[in-house]
MARDREN-401731 format. One record per atom (N, C-alpha, C): atom name; y, x, z; residue number from 0. Coordinates in steps of 0.05 Angstrom, whole numbers, always signed. Example, Ala and Ser with C-alpha at 12.3 -4.5 7.8 and 13.67 -1.06 7.14 Angstrom:
2
NODE  atome       y       x       z  num
NODE      N    -114    +264    +156    0
NODE     CA     -90    +246    +156    0
NODE      C     -66    +264    +156    0
NODE      N     -45    +257    +142    1
NODE     CA     -21    +273    +143    1
NODE      C      +1    +258    +157    1
//
This chain:
230
NODE  atome       y       x       z  num
NODE      N   -2981   +2557   +1831    0
NODE     CA   -2959   +2542   +1839    0
NODE      C   -2955   +2514   +1827    0
NODE      N   -2952   +2494   +1842    1
NODE     CA   -2953   +2465   +1830    1
NODE      C   -2927   +2461   +1814    1
NODE      N   -2928   +2447   +1793    2
NODE     CA   -2903   +2441   +1779    2
NODE      C   -2886   +2420   +1794    2
NODE      N   -2860   +2422   +1790    3
NODE     CA   -2843   +2402   +1805    3
NODE      C   -2850   +2372   +1798    3
NODE      N   -2846   +2355   +1819    4
NODE     CA   -2853   +2329   +1817    4
NODE      C   -2834   +2315   +1798    4
NODE      N   -2847   +2300   +1777    5
NODE     CA   -2829   +2284   +1759    5
NODE      C   -2829   +2255   +1766    5
NODE      N   -2809   +2241   +1768    6
NODE     CA   -2806   +2212   +1772    6
NODE      C   -2821   +2198   +1749    6
NODE      N   -2832   +2176   +1757    7
NODE     CA   -2845   +2158   +1736    7
NODE      C   -2826   +2147   +1716    7
NODE      N   -2835   +2145   +1692    8
NODE     CA   -2817   +2134   +1670    8
NODE      C   -2808   +2104   +1678    8
NODE      N   -2786   +2096   +1671    9
NODE     CA   -2777   +2069   +1677    9
NODE      C   -2793   +2049   +1660    9
NODE      N   -2798   +2026   +1673   10
NODE     CA   -2813   +2005   +1658   10
NODE      C   -2801   +1996   +1633   10
NODE      N   -2816   +1988   +1614   11
NODE     CA   -2801   +1979   +1588   11
NODE      C   -2788   +1953   +1591   11
NODE      N   -2764   +1950   +1577   12
NODE     CA   -2749   +1926   +1582   12
NODE      C   -2765   +1901   +1577   12
NODE      N   -2763   +1880   +1594   13
NODE     CA   -2775   +1855   +1587   13
NODE      C   -2760   +1835   +1574   13
NODE      N   -2773   +1821   +1554   14
NODE     CA   -2760   +1800   +1540   14
NODE      C   -2755   +1776   +1558   14
NODE      N   -2731   +1763   +1554   15
NODE     CA   -2729   +1738   +1570   15
NODE      C   -2748   +1716   +1560   15
NODE      N   -2758   +1701   +1580   16
NODE     CA   -2776   +1680   +1574   16
NODE      C   -2764   +1658   +1556   16
NODE      N   -2781   +1647   +1540   17
NODE     CA   -2768   +1625   +1522   17
NODE      C   -2758   +1602   +1536   17
NODE      N   -2739   +1589   +1526   18
NODE     CA   -2727   +1566   +1541   18
NODE      C   -2747   +1544   +1545   18
NODE      N   -2748   +1531   +1570   19
NODE     CA   -2765   +1510   +1576   19
NODE      C   -2749   +1484   +1572   19
NODE      N   -2764   +1462   +1564   20
NODE     CA   -2752   +1437   +1558   20
NODE      C   -2743   +1423   +1585   20
NODE      N   -2752   +1431   +1608   21
NODE     CA   -2746   +1420   +1632   21
NODE      C   -2722   +1432   +1647   21
NODE      N   -2709   +1452   +1634   22
NODE     CA   -2689   +1467   +1645   22
NODE      C   -2662   +1454   +1637   22
NODE      N   -2640   +1459   +1655   23
NODE     CA   -2614   +1447   +1650   23
NODE      C   -2599   +1467   +1636   23
NODE      N   -2585   +1462   +1611   24
NODE     CA   -2574   +1481   +1596   24
NODE      C   -2544   +1486   +1609   24
NODE      N   -2537   +1470   +1628   25
NODE     CA   -2510   +1473   +1639   25
NODE      C   -2511   +1492   +1664   25
NODE      N   -2536   +1500   +1673   26
NODE     CA   -2539   +1519   +1694   26
NODE      C   -2538   +1548   +1682   26
NODE      N   -2516   +1562   +1690   27
NODE     CA   -2513   +1590   +1681   27
NODE      C   -2536   +1609   +1683   27
NODE      N   -2551   +1604   +1704   28
NODE     CA   -2577   +1619   +1711   28
NODE      C   -2601   +1611   +1694   28
NODE      N   -2599   +1591   +1678   29
NODE     CA   -2622   +1581   +1665   29
NODE      C   -2626   +1596   +1640   29
NODE      N   -2653   +1602   +1636   30
NODE     CA   -2660   +1615   +1612   30
NODE      C   -2660   +1596   +1586   30
NODE      N   -2651   +1571   +1592   31
NODE     CA   -2646   +1553   +1568   31
NODE      C   -2627   +1563   +1549   31
NODE      N   -2609   +1581   +1559   32
NODE     CA   -2588   +1594   +1539   32
NODE      C   -2605   +1610   +1519   32
NODE      N   -2602   +1605   +1492   33
NODE     CA   -2612   +1621   +1472   33
NODE      C   -2599   +1647   +1467   33
NODE      N   -2573   +1646   +1476   34
NODE     CA   -2555   +1668   +1469   34
NODE      C   -2535   +1670   +1496   34
NODE      N   -2527   +1695   +1502   35
NODE     CA   -2507   +1696   +1525   35
NODE      C   -2482   +1682   +1518   35
NODE      N   -2471   +1666   +1535   36
NODE     CA   -2446   +1651   +1530   36
NODE      C   -2424   +1668   +1521   36
NODE      N   -2422   +1694   +1530   37
NODE     CA   -2401   +1713   +1523   37
NODE      C   -2402   +1718   +1492   37
NODE      N   -2427   +1713   +1480   38
NODE     CA   -2426   +1720   +1449   38
NODE      C   -2412   +1697   +1433   38
NODE      N   -2407   +1676   +1445   39
NODE     CA   -2396   +1653   +1429   39
NODE      C   -2365   +1662   +1421   39
NODE      N   -2359   +1659   +1397   40
NODE     CA   -2331   +1669   +1390   40
NODE      C   -2314   +1644   +1382   40
NODE      N   -2325   +1623   +1376   41
NODE     CA   -2307   +1598   +1370   41
NODE      C   -2323   +1573   +1374   41
NODE      N   -2308   +1552   +1381   42
NODE     CA   -2319   +1527   +1385   42
NODE      C   -2302   +1507   +1373   42
NODE      N   -2315   +1487   +1359   43
NODE     CA   -2302   +1463   +1345   43
NODE      C   -2316   +1438   +1354   43
NODE      N   -2300   +1419   +1365   44
NODE     CA   -2311   +1394   +1376   44
NODE      C   -2301   +1371   +1359   44
NODE      N   -2318   +1358   +1347   45
NODE     CA   -2309   +1331   +1333   45
NODE      C   -2306   +1308   +1353   45
NODE      N   -2282   +1296   +1348   46
NODE     CA   -2277   +1272   +1366   46
NODE      C   -2256   +1254   +1352   46
NODE      N   -2263   +1228   +1353   47
NODE     CA   -2246   +1210   +1340   47
NODE      C   -2227   +1196   +1359   47
NODE      N   -2234   +1181   +1376   48
NODE     CA   -2218   +1165   +1396   48
NODE      C   -2208   +1183   +1419   48
NODE      N   -2193   +1203   +1415   49
NODE     CA   -2188   +1224   +1436   49
NODE      C   -2160   +1220   +1448   49
NODE      N   -2158   +1222   +1474   50
NODE     CA   -2133   +1221   +1489   50
NODE      C   -2118   +1245   +1484   50
NODE      N   -2091   +1245   +1489   51
NODE     CA   -2077   +1267   +1483   51
NODE      C   -2086   +1294   +1498   51
NODE      N   -2100   +1291   +1519   52
NODE     CA   -2107   +1314   +1536   52
NODE      C   -2138   +1323   +1526   52
NODE      N   -2149   +1314   +1506   53
NODE     CA   -2176   +1318   +1498   53
NODE      C   -2181   +1347   +1496   53
NODE      N   -2163   +1361   +1483   54
NODE     CA   -2167   +1391   +1477   54
NODE      C   -2169   +1406   +1505   54
NODE      N   -2154   +1396   +1526   55
NODE     CA   -2158   +1408   +1551   55
NODE      C   -2183   +1402   +1564   55
NODE      N   -2193   +1379   +1559   56
NODE     CA   -2222   +1371   +1570   56
NODE      C   -2243   +1390   +1559   56
NODE      N   -2241   +1394   +1532   57
NODE     CA   -2260   +1411   +1519   57
NODE      C   -2258   +1439   +1529   57
NODE      N   -2233   +1449   +1533   58
NODE     CA   -2231   +1476   +1543   58
NODE      C   -2242   +1477   +1571   58
NODE      N   -2238   +1459   +1589   59
NODE     CA   -2247   +1459   +1615   59
NODE      C   -2279   +1461   +1613   59
NODE      N   -2290   +1444   +1595   60
NODE     CA   -2320   +1441   +1593   60
NODE      C   -2331   +1471   +1584   60
NODE      N   -2317   +1483   +1566   61
NODE     CA   -2326   +1509   +1557   61
NODE      C   -2326   +1530   +1578   61
NODE      N   -2304   +1531   +1593   62
NODE     CA   -2303   +1548   +1615   62
NODE      C   -2322   +1544   +1639   62
NODE      N   -2327   +1518   +1642   63
NODE     CA   -2348   +1511   +1661   63
NODE      C   -2376   +1519   +1653   63
NODE      N   -2381   +1522   +1626   64
NODE     CA   -2407   +1531   +1619   64
NODE      C   -2408   +1562   +1617   64
NODE      N   -2392   +1575   +1629   65
NODE     CA   -2392   +1605   +1630   65
NODE      C   -2382   +1619   +1603   65
NODE      N   -2370   +1602   +1583   66
NODE     CA   -2359   +1614   +1559   66
NODE      C   -2333   +1627   +1565   66
NODE      N   -2327   +1652   +1559   67
NODE     CA   -2305   +1665   +1566   67
NODE      C   -2278   +1652   +1556   67
NODE      N   -2254   +1659   +1569   68
NODE     CA   -2229   +1648   +1559   68
NODE      C   -2221   +1661   +1533   68
NODE      N   -2235   +1684   +1526   69
NODE     CA   -2227   +1695   +1500   69
NODE      C   -2239   +1679   +1476   69
NODE      N   -2256   +1662   +1482   70
NODE     CA   -2268   +1644   +1461   70
NODE      C   -2248   +1624   +1451   70
NODE      N   -2244   +1621   +1426   71
NODE     CA   -2223   +1601   +1418   71
NODE      C   -2237   +1575   +1415   71
NODE      N   -2220   +1552   +1414   72
NODE     CA   -2231   +1526   +1412   72
NODE      C   -2213   +1509   +1397   72
NODE      N   -2222   +1490   +1382   73
NODE     CA   -2206   +1471   +1367   73
NODE      C   -2222   +1445   +1365   73
NODE      N   -2207   +1423   +1357   74
NODE     CA   -2219   +1396   +1355   74
NODE      C   -2214   +1387   +1326   74
NODE      N   -2230   +1371   +1316   75
NODE     CA   -2228   +1360   +1290   75
NODE      C   -2234   +1327   +1290   75
NODE      N   -2219   +1315   +1272   76
NODE     CA   -2225   +1285   +1271   76
NODE      C   -2227   +1278   +1241   76
NODE      N   -2255   +1270   +1235   77
NODE     CA   -2259   +1258   +1208   77
NODE      C   -2274   +1233   +1213   77
NODE      N   -2265   +1218   +1229   78
NODE     CA   -2276   +1190   +1234   78
NODE      C   -2305   +1194   +1241   78
NODE      N   -2323   +1179   +1230   79
NODE     CA   -2350   +1176   +1234   79
NODE      C   -2365   +1205   +1229   79
NODE      N   -2354   +1222   +1215   80
NODE     CA   -2364   +1248   +1209   80
NODE      C   -2352   +1271   +1223   80
NODE      N   -2340   +1265   +1246   81
NODE     CA   -2326   +1288   +1260   81
NODE      C   -2344   +1309   +1270   81
NODE      N   -2368   +1298   +1280   82
NODE     CA   -2387   +1319   +1293   82
NODE      C   -2398   +1336   +1270   82
NODE      N   -2405   +1325   +1245   83
NODE     CA   -2415   +1341   +1224   83
NODE      C   -2392   +1358   +1213   83
NODE      N   -2367   +1349   +1214   84
NODE     CA   -2345   +1367   +1203   84
NODE      C   -2342   +1390   +1221   84
NODE      N   -2344   +1386   +1249   85
NODE     CA   -2343   +1408   +1268   85
NODE      C   -2364   +1431   +1263   85
NODE      N   -2390   +1420   +1257   86
NODE     CA   -2411   +1440   +1248   86
NODE      C   -2405   +1454   +1222   86
NODE      N   -2393   +1438   +1205   87
NODE     CA   -2384   +1451   +1178   87
NODE      C   -2364   +1473   +1182   87
NODE      N   -2345   +1468   +1197   88
NODE     CA   -2322   +1485   +1206   88
NODE      C   -2334   +1511   +1215   88
NODE      N   -2353   +1511   +1236   89
NODE     CA   -2363   +1534   +1247   89
NODE      C   -2382   +1548   +1229   89
NODE      N   -2398   +1532   +1210   90
NODE     CA   -2414   +1545   +1191   90
NODE      C   -2398   +1562   +1169   90
NODE      N   -2375   +1547   +1161   91
NODE     CA   -2357   +1563   +1141   91
NODE      C   -2344   +1586   +1154   91
NODE      N   -2339   +1586   +1179   92
NODE     CA   -2326   +1609   +1192   92
NODE      C   -2347   +1632   +1192   92
NODE      N   -2373   +1626   +1198   93
NODE     CA   -2394   +1648   +1198   93
NODE      C   -2399   +1657   +1170   93
NODE      N   -2399   +1639   +1150   94
NODE     CA   -2403   +1648   +1122   94
NODE      C   -2382   +1664   +1113   94
NODE      N   -2356   +1662   +1121   95
NODE     CA   -2334   +1678   +1113   95
NODE      C   -2332   +1702   +1126   95
NODE      N   -2347   +1706   +1148   96
NODE     CA   -2347   +1732   +1163   96
NODE      C   -2327   +1730   +1185   96
NODE      N   -2314   +1709   +1191   97
NODE     CA   -2292   +1707   +1210   97
NODE      C   -2304   +1710   +1239   97
NODE      N   -2327   +1699   +1243   98
NODE     CA   -2341   +1699   +1267   98
NODE      C   -2372   +1704   +1264   98
NODE      N   -2385   +1711   +1283   99
NODE     CA   -2418   +1714   +1280   99
NODE      C   -2430   +1691   +1293   99
NODE      N   -2418   +1682   +1314  100
NODE     CA   -2432   +1661   +1331  100
NODE      C   -2410   +1639   +1339  100
NODE      N   -2419   +1613   +1334  101
NODE     CA   -2399   +1594   +1343  101
NODE      C   -2417   +1568   +1350  101
NODE      N   -2400   +1549   +1363  102
NODE     CA   -2411   +1524   +1370  102
NODE      C   -2398   +1501   +1356  102
NODE      N   -2412   +1484   +1341  103
NODE     CA   -2402   +1459   +1330  103
NODE      C   -2412   +1436   +1346  103
NODE      N   -2394   +1421   +1359  104
NODE     CA   -2404   +1397   +1374  104
NODE      C   -2389   +1372   +1369  104
NODE      N   -2396   +1350   +1382  105
NODE     CA   -2384   +1325   +1377  105
NODE      C   -2389   +1308   +1402  105
NODE      N   -2369   +1293   +1408  106
NODE     CA   -2370   +1277   +1433  106
NODE      C   -2353   +1250   +1428  106
NODE      N   -2363   +1227   +1437  107
NODE     CA   -2348   +1203   +1438  107
NODE      C   -2354   +1184   +1457  107
NODE      N   -2336   +1168   +1466  108
NODE     CA   -2342   +1144   +1486  108
NODE      C   -2330   +1120   +1474  108
NODE      N   -2343   +1106   +1458  109
NODE     CA   -2334   +1082   +1446  109
NODE      C   -2327   +1059   +1467  109
NODE      N   -2341   +1060   +1489  110
NODE     CA   -2333   +1042   +1509  110
NODE      C   -2307   +1046   +1522  110
NODE      N   -2295   +1070   +1520  111
NODE     CA   -2271   +1075   +1531  111
NODE      C   -2248   +1062   +1517  111
NODE      N   -2252   +1061   +1489  112
NODE     CA   -2232   +1048   +1472  112
NODE      C   -2243   +1026   +1455  112
NODE      N   -2246   +1002   +1465  113
NODE     CA   -2257    +981   +1450  113
NODE      C   -2243    +979   +1422  113
NODE      N   -2259    +976   +1400  114
NODE     CA   -2246    +976   +1374  114
NODE      C   -2231    +950   +1368  114
NODE      N   -2236    +928   +1380  115
NODE     CA   -2223    +904   +1375  115
NODE      C   -2195    +904   +1385  115
NODE      N   -2189    +924   +1405  116
NODE     CA   -2163    +927   +1416  116
NODE      C   -2146    +949   +1406  116
NODE      N   -2159    +967   +1386  117
NODE     CA   -2148    +992   +1381  117
NODE      C   -2120    +991   +1369  117
NODE      N   -2118    +973   +1348  118
NODE     CA   -2093    +972   +1334  118
NODE      C   -2071    +957   +1350  118
NODE      N   -2079    +939   +1371  119
NODE     CA   -2060    +928   +1387  119
NODE      C   -2049    +946   +1406  119
NODE      N   -2064    +964   +1418  120
NODE     CA   -2059    +984   +1438  120
NODE      C   -2046   +1009   +1425  120
NODE      N   -2055   +1015   +1402  121
NODE     CA   -2046   +1040   +1389  121
NODE      C   -2038   +1036   +1358  121
NODE      N   -2019   +1020   +1355  122
NODE     CA   -2013   +1017   +1324  122
NODE      C   -2005   +1042   +1311  122
NODE      N   -2011   +1046   +1284  123
NODE     CA   -2004   +1068   +1270  123
NODE      C   -1972   +1073   +1272  123
NODE      N   -1965   +1097   +1276  124
NODE     CA   -1937   +1104   +1276  124
NODE      C   -1927   +1111   +1246  124
NODE      N   -1920   +1091   +1234  125
NODE     CA   -1912   +1096   +1205  125
NODE      C   -1886   +1079   +1200  125
NODE      N   -1873   +1086   +1177  126
NODE     CA   -1850   +1073   +1169  126
NODE      C   -1861   +1046   +1154  126
NODE      N   -1862   +1026   +1166  127
NODE     CA   -1876   +1001   +1155  127
NODE      C   -1861    +990   +1129  127
NODE      N   -1835    +993   +1128  128
NODE     CA   -1823    +984   +1103  128
NODE      C   -1830   +1003   +1081  128
NODE      N   -1832   +1027   +1083  129
NODE     CA   -1843   +1046   +1061  129
NODE      C   -1870   +1039   +1055  129
NODE      N   -1889   +1036   +1075  130
NODE     CA   -1917   +1031   +1067  130
NODE      C   -1920   +1007   +1053  130
NODE      N   -1906    +985   +1060  131
NODE     CA   -1911    +960   +1050  131
NODE      C   -1899    +957   +1020  131
NODE      N   -1880    +975   +1014  132
NODE     CA   -1867    +972    +987  132
NODE      C   -1873    +996    +972  132
NODE      N   -1892   +1013    +977  133
NODE     CA   -1898   +1034    +960  133
NODE      C   -1917   +1025    +939  133
NODE      N   -1923   +1043    +920  134
NODE     CA   -1940   +1036    +895  134
NODE      C   -1967   +1028    +904  134
NODE      N   -1978   +1042    +924  135
NODE     CA   -2007   +1037    +933  135
NODE      C   -2005   +1021    +959  135
NODE      N   -1987   +1001    +964  136
NODE     CA   -1983    +989    +987  136
NODE      C   -2011    +973    +996  136
NODE      N   -2023    +961    +976  137
NODE     CA   -2049    +945    +983  137
NODE      C   -2069    +965    +993  137
NODE      N   -2073    +989    +981  138
NODE     CA   -2092   +1006    +993  138
NODE      C   -2084   +1019   +1020  138
NODE      N   -2058   +1025   +1022  139
NODE     CA   -2048   +1034   +1049  139
NODE      C   -2054   +1013   +1072  139
NODE      N   -2045    +988   +1066  140
NODE     CA   -2047    +968   +1084  140
NODE      C   -2077    +961   +1090  140
NODE      N   -2096    +966   +1069  141
NODE     CA   -2122    +962   +1074  141
NODE      C   -2137    +981   +1096  141
NODE      N   -2123   +1001   +1102  142
NODE     CA   -2133   +1021   +1122  142
NODE      C   -2132   +1007   +1150  142
NODE      N   -2120    +983   +1151  143
NODE     CA   -2119    +970   +1177  143
NODE      C   -2142    +952   +1182  143
NODE      N   -2161    +947   +1159  144
NODE     CA   -2181    +929   +1160  144
NODE      C   -2203    +946   +1180  144
NODE      N   -2215    +932   +1199  145
NODE     CA   -2234    +942   +1217  145
NODE      C   -2257    +949   +1202  145
NODE      N   -2275    +968   +1212  146
NODE     CA   -2299    +975   +1198  146
NODE      C   -2319    +952   +1196  146
NODE      N   -2319    +937   +1218  147
NODE     CA   -2338    +912   +1221  147
NODE      C   -2332    +893   +1195  147
NODE      N   -2307    +888   +1189  148
NODE     CA   -2298    +871   +1168  148
NODE      C   -2306    +883   +1144  148
NODE      N   -2302    +909   +1141  149
NODE     CA   -2310    +924   +1119  149
NODE      C   -2338    +920   +1111  149
NODE      N   -2355    +921   +1132  150
NODE     CA   -2387    +918   +1131  150
NODE      C   -2391    +892   +1118  150
NODE      N   -2377    +871   +1126  151
NODE     CA   -2382    +843   +1117  151
NODE      C   -2374    +843   +1086  151
NODE      N   -2350    +854   +1079  152
NODE     CA   -2343    +855   +1050  152
NODE      C   -2363    +870   +1037  152
NODE      N   -2372    +891   +1044  153
NODE     CA   -2392    +907   +1027  153
NODE      C   -2419    +889   +1025  153
NODE      N   -2426    +876   +1045  154
NODE     CA   -2454    +860   +1044  154
NODE      C   -2449    +837   +1023  154
NODE      N   -2423    +824   +1023  155
NODE     CA   -2420    +803   +1004  155
NODE      C   -2417    +815    +976  155
NODE      N   -2404    +836    +971  156
NODE     CA   -2400    +847    +944  156
NODE      C   -2429    +855    +933  156
NODE      N   -2447    +866    +950  157
NODE     CA   -2473    +875    +939  157
NODE      C   -2495    +856    +947  157
NODE      N   -2485    +830    +955  158
NODE     CA   -2506    +810    +960  158
NODE      C   -2527    +820    +978  158
NODE      N   -2521    +830   +1000  159
NODE     CA   -2542    +839   +1019  159
NODE      C   -2544    +817   +1041  159
NODE      N   -2566    +803   +1039  160
NODE     CA   -2568    +780   +1061  160
NODE      C   -2578    +790   +1088  160
NODE      N   -2574    +771   +1106  161
NODE     CA   -2579    +777   +1134  161
NODE      C   -2607    +786   +1139  161
NODE      N   -2625    +775   +1127  162
NODE     CA   -2654    +781   +1131  162
NODE      C   -2662    +809   +1122  162
NODE      N   -2647    +818   +1099  163
NODE     CA   -2653    +845   +1090  163
NODE      C   -2641    +866   +1109  163
NODE      N   -2618    +860   +1119  164
NODE     CA   -2607    +881   +1137  164
NODE      C   -2622    +882   +1164  164
NODE      N   -2632    +858   +1173  165
NODE     CA   -2649    +861   +1198  165
NODE      C   -2674    +874   +1194  165
NODE      N   -2687    +870   +1170  166
NODE     CA   -2713    +885   +1163  166
NODE      C   -2707    +914   +1161  166
NODE      N   -2686    +921   +1150  167
NODE     CA   -2678    +951   +1147  167
NODE      C   -2676    +963   +1174  167
NODE      N   -2662    +950   +1193  168
NODE     CA   -2656    +957   +1219  168
NODE      C   -2682    +962   +1235  168
NODE      N   -2697    +941   +1235  169
NODE     CA   -2725    +941   +1248  169
NODE      C   -2743    +964   +1239  169
NODE      N   -2742    +970   +1214  170
NODE     CA   -2758    +991   +1201  170
NODE      C   -2747   +1018   +1211  170
NODE      N   -2721   +1020   +1212  171
NODE     CA   -2710   +1046   +1224  171
NODE      C   -2717   +1053   +1252  171
NODE      N   -2718   +1029   +1269  172
NODE     CA   -2727   +1034   +1295  172
NODE      C   -2757   +1043   +1298  172
NODE      N   -2773   +1029   +1279  173
NODE     CA   -2802   +1035   +1277  173
NODE      C   -2807   +1065   +1272  173
NODE      N   -2791   +1075   +1252  174
NODE     CA   -2798   +1102   +1241  174
NODE      C   -2786   +1120   +1263  174
NODE      N   -2764   +1116   +1275  175
NODE     CA   -2752   +1135   +1299  175
NODE      C   -2771   +1134   +1321  175
NODE      N   -2784   +1112   +1329  176
NODE     CA   -2801   +1110   +1351  176
NODE      C   -2826   +1125   +1345  176
NODE      N   -2835   +1123   +1322  177
NODE     CA   -2861   +1140   +1315  177
NODE      C   -2855   +1172   +1316  177
NODE      N   -2832   +1179   +1305  178
NODE     CA   -2823   +1206   +1306  178
NODE      C   -2820   +1215   +1332  178
NODE      N   -2811   +1199   +1349  179
NODE     CA   -2806   +1207   +1377  179
NODE      C   -2833   +1209   +1390  179
NODE      N   -2851   +1192   +1385  180
NODE     CA   -2877   +1192   +1399  180
NODE      C   -2894   +1216   +1391  180
NODE      N   -2888   +1229   +1365  181
NODE     CA   -2901   +1250   +1356  181
NODE      C   -2887   +1278   +1363  181
NODE      N   -2864   +1276   +1378  182
NODE     CA   -2850   +1298   +1387  182
NODE      C   -2832   +1313   +1367  182
NODE      N   -2827   +1296   +1346  183
NODE     CA   -2809   +1308   +1324  183
NODE      C   -2782   +1317   +1331  183
NODE      N   -2771   +1303   +1353  184
NODE     CA   -2743   +1311   +1361  184
NODE      C   -2743   +1330   +1383  184
NODE      N   -2765   +1337   +1393  185
NODE     CA   -2766   +1354   +1418  185
NODE      C   -2750   +1382   +1416  185
NODE      N   -2753   +1393   +1392  186
NODE     CA   -2742   +1418   +1387  186
NODE      C   -2711   +1417   +1381  186
NODE      N   -2702   +1392   +1376  187
NODE     CA   -2673   +1389   +1371  187
NODE      C   -2656   +1383   +1395  187
NODE      N   -2670   +1377   +1420  188
NODE     CA   -2656   +1367   +1443  188
NODE      C   -2660   +1388   +1466  188
NODE      N   -2638   +1395   +1478  189
NODE     CA   -2639   +1410   +1501  189
NODE      C   -2631   +1393   +1525  189
NODE      N   -2650   +1389   +1543  190
NODE     CA   -2647   +1370   +1564  190
NODE      C   -2622   +1378   +1582  190
NODE      N   -2608   +1358   +1589  191
NODE     CA   -2584   +1360   +1608  191
NODE      C   -2590   +1343   +1633  191
NODE      N   -2594   +1354   +1655  192
NODE     CA   -2605   +1339   +1677  192
NODE      C   -2630   +1327   +1674  192
NODE      N   -2632   +1299   +1677  193
NODE     CA   -2657   +1285   +1671  193
NODE      C   -2657   +1272   +1645  193
NODE      N   -2639   +1278   +1627  194
NODE     CA   -2637   +1265   +1600  194
NODE      C   -2650   +1284   +1580  194
NODE      N   -2672   +1277   +1569  195
NODE     CA   -2687   +1295   +1552  195
NODE      C   -2695   +1281   +1526  195
NODE      N   -2685   +1256   +1521  196
NODE     CA   -2694   +1241   +1497  196
NODE      C   -2672   +1220   +1490  196
NODE      N   -2672   +1213   +1464  197
NODE     CA   -2653   +1192   +1456  197
NODE      C   -2662   +1166   +1466  197
NODE      N   -2643   +1152   +1483  198
NODE     CA   -2652   +1125   +1492  198
NODE      C   -2643   +1101   +1474  198
NODE      N   -2632   +1107   +1452  199
NODE     CA   -2623   +1088   +1432  199
NODE      C   -2645   +1074   +1417  199
NODE      N   -2669   +1087   +1417  200
NODE     CA   -2690   +1078   +1400  200
NODE      C   -2705   +1058   +1413  200
NODE      N   -2710   +1032   +1401  201
NODE     CA   -2723   +1011   +1415  201
NODE      C   -2750   +1005   +1398  201
NODE      N   -2772   +1015   +1408  202
NODE     CA   -2799   +1011   +1395  202
NODE      C   -2805    +984   +1389  202
NODE      N   -2800    +965   +1406  203
NODE     CA   -2806    +935   +1405  203
NODE      C   -2788    +920   +1386  203
NODE      N   -2770    +931   +1374  204
NODE     CA   -2751    +916   +1357  204
NODE      C   -2765    +905   +1332  204
NODE      N   -2761    +879   +1326  205
NODE     CA   -2771    +868   +1303  205
NODE      C   -2751    +853   +1284  205
NODE      N   -2753    +848   +1262  206
NODE     CA   -2735    +833   +1247  206
NODE      C   -2731    +803   +1257  206
NODE      N   -2751    +793   +1270  207
NODE     CA   -2751    +767   +1282  207
NODE      C   -2730    +768   +1308  207
NODE      N   -2733    +789   +1324  208
NODE     CA   -2717    +790   +1348  208
NODE      C   -2687    +793   +1338  208
NODE      N   -2685    +813   +1320  209
NODE     CA   -2659    +818   +1309  209
NODE      C   -2643    +792   +1295  209
NODE      N   -2660    +775   +1284  210
NODE     CA   -2649    +750   +1271  210
NODE      C   -2636    +733   +1293  210
NODE      N   -2641    +736   +1319  211
NODE     CA   -2631    +718   +1338  211
NODE      C   -2602    +724   +1346  211
NODE      N   -2595    +750   +1339  212
NODE     CA   -2569    +759   +1348  212
NODE      C   -2548    +745   +1328  212
NODE      N   -2522    +741   +1343  213
NODE     CA   -2501    +725   +1327  213
NODE      C   -2486    +748   +1312  213
NODE      N   -2475    +738   +1288  214
NODE     CA   -2454    +757   +1276  214
NODE      C   -2428    +759   +1294  214
NODE      N   -2419    +785   +1290  215
NODE     CA   -2395    +790   +1306  215
NODE      C   -2368    +788   +1295  215
NODE      N   -2367    +796   +1269  216
NODE     CA   -2340    +794   +1257  216
NODE      C   -2334    +767   +1240  216
NODE      N   -2354    +760   +1224  217
NODE     CA   -2352    +734   +1210  217
NODE      C   -2372    +715   +1223  217
NODE      N   -2363    +701   +1245  218
NODE     CA   -2379    +686   +1261  218
NODE      C   -2395    +662   +1247  218
NODE      N   -2380    +653   +1224  219
NODE     CA   -2392    +630   +1209  219
NODE      C   -2414    +638   +1186  219
NODE      N   -2407    +658   +1173  220
NODE     CA   -2424    +666   +1150  220
NODE      C   -2431    +694   +1149  220
NODE      N   -2426    +709   +1171  221
NODE     CA   -2430    +739   +1172  221
NODE      C   -2456    +747   +1173  221
NODE      N   -2462    +774   +1167  222
NODE     CA   -2490    +784   +1170  222
NODE      C   -2490    +809   +1188  222
NODE      N   -2469    +819   +1197  223
NODE     CA   -2466    +842   +1213  223
NODE      C   -2467    +835   +1242  223
NODE      N   -2488    +847   +1255  224
NODE     CA   -2493    +841   +1284  224
NODE      C   -2493    +868   +1299  224
NODE      N   -2499    +865   +1325  225
NODE     CA   -2500    +888   +1342  225
NODE      C   -2527    +902   +1336  225
NODE      N   -2545    +889   +1325  226
NODE     CA   -2573    +899   +1321  226
NODE      C   -2577    +913   +1295  226
NODE      N   -2560    +905   +1274  227
NODE     CA   -2567    +918   +1247  227
NODE      C   -2544    +933   +1236  227
NODE      N   -2524    +938   +1257  228
NODE     CA   -2501    +953   +1242  228
NODE      C   -2500    +982   +1253  228
NODE      N   -2517    +989   +1272  229
NODE     CA   -2517   +1019   +1282  229
NODE      C   -2545   +1028   +1288  229
//
């Protein structure tokens, strides 16, 4: 008598393929996701020049990326370090055991809020009489000095001449261009659409070409230009 037929064993579970650099991380079906979106427990986004509805925008972006509504979200503003602060906030939450997985992010659109118009359009909402007459009024009022003017003040204080700043900027572009050509940044960037590399690096930049740019903040004797300041 033949033994009863046994069904074949199920195939072993297959591991998901590793993420490819030509995939779009915003596509929910893409294996570019390193973890399931549902595993994300908290999100912190660093942003400086944010409109009143910025938190809503970030929440909509999270939901559009298949992150569930149970995932909490917050924003943080620490000026130029806002993105790093967002990462630190998430890292601290993981270290403390509050969460296991989180996202620290940063986003900015400087062209949406020109810095030279910032204080005219959005003056600080303070009691000016108190601020101007307090013990530290000079430091408090100094907060209104734009960063570009601060750059000029620092350059003068430490005697940093224009040529030194231009050479330093050119060398930064050279190092970044070499690192990019060697693929050093590839593992740090997940392509979104057709954007897969930093487009701010200019391999052909030289101190000579930078020296032709005009100072922005102190037009007569300044050293800060669009080429050596960022």
